[in-house]
C-alpha positions in Angstrom: 11.2 30.8 22.4 10.6 33.8 20.0 13.6 33.5 18.2 13.0 29.8 16.9 10.2 30.8 16.2 11.3 33.1 14.1 14.4 31.5 12.4 12.2 29.1 10.9 10.0 30.8 10.3 12.1 32.5 8.0 13.4 29.2 6.7 10.3 28.6 5.6 10.2 31.5 4.1 13.5 30.8 2.0 12.7 27.4 0.7 9.5 28.3 -0.7 10.6 31.2 -3.2 13.3 29.1 -3.7 11.7 28.4 -7.7 11.2 32.1 -7.8 14.2 34.4 -8.8 15.3 37.7 -9.0 17.7 39.0 -11.5 19.3 41.8 -13.3 19.3 40.8 -16.7 20.6 43.9 -18.3 22.6 46.8 -16.5 24.6 49.2 -17.7 26.3 52.8 -16.4 27.5 56.2 -18.5 28.9 58.8 -18.3 27.5 62.1 -19.0 29.3 62.2 -22.3 28.0 58.8 -24.1 24.1 60.6 -23.5 23.1 59.7 -27.1 24.4 56.2 -26.9 22.7 56.0 -23.8 19.4 56.9 -25.1 19.9 54.6 -28.7 21.3 51.7 -26.6 18.2 51.6 -23.4 15.3 51.7 -26.4 16.8 49.5 -28.4 17.1 47.3 -25.3 13.4 48.1 -24.5 12.7 47.6 -28.2 14.0 43.6 -27.6 10.6 43.3 -25.2 7.8 45.2 -26.9 8.0 47.9 -24.2 7.2 51.0 -26.1 6.0 53.3 -23.0 7.7 56.4 -23.0 10.5 57.2 -20.5 8.3 60.4 -19.9 5.6 58.9 -18.4 7.1 56.0 -16.2 6.8 56.7 -12.4 8.9 59.2 -11.2 11.2 58.9 -8.0 13.1 62.1 -7.1 15.7 62.6 -4.6 17.9 65.7 -3.6 20.6 66.0 -0.7 23.2 68.8 -0.4 25.2 68.5 -3.5 23.8 65.4 -5.0 20.5 64.8 -6.7 19.0 61.9 -8.3 15.9 60.9 -10.3 14.9 57.7 -11.0 11.9 56.3 -13.2 10.5 52.9 -13.2 8.0 51.0 -15.5 7.1 47.6 -15.2 5.3 45.1 -18.0 4.0 41.6 -16.4 4.4 38.8 -17.4 1.6 37.1 -15.6 0.8 36.3 -12.2 4.1 35.9 -10.7 6.9 36.9 -13.5 7.8 40.3 -14.2 10.0 42.7 -15.9 11.2 45.8 -14.5 12.8 49.3 -16.4 15.1 51.2 -14.2 17.2 54.0 -15.2 18.1 56.3 -13.1 20.3 59.7 -13.4 22.3 61.0 -11.3 23.7 64.5 -10.9 26.3 65.6 -8.7 27.6 69.5 -8.7 30.5 68.7 -11.9 29.2 65.4 -13.6 25.8 63.1 -13.8 25.8 59.5 -14.6 23.3 57.3 -16.0 22.4 54.4 -15.1 19.8 51.6 -16.5 19.4 49.0 -15.7 16.5 45.9 -16.8 14.9 43.3 -13.6 13.8 40.1 -14.4 11.2 38.5 -12.0 9.6 35.1 -12.2 10.4 31.5 -13.3 13.6 30.5 -13.4 14.3 30.3 -17.4 
């Protein structure tokens, strides 16, 4: 009986939320050799969304393991109660290489 209630509840949640989407509108990865290009393209994209907060003021998360370190910076631009953009910049540091990833994620009504 609990499984039936859980299935019905999940079905209702998924159908009621189908009016809103979450999608990456921009995503690009860069090797360590393209740091200058990465920052240029990242700030160009941010300018298009009229988002001018410097990277060092974004929320920062750091993860470390034996040989890997990940630094992630996150910021949001809220358009209204149910629509926002998330800007996510991630730096992956391995023992011999560093990679960067930049994502702009849209959450809200279908365009």
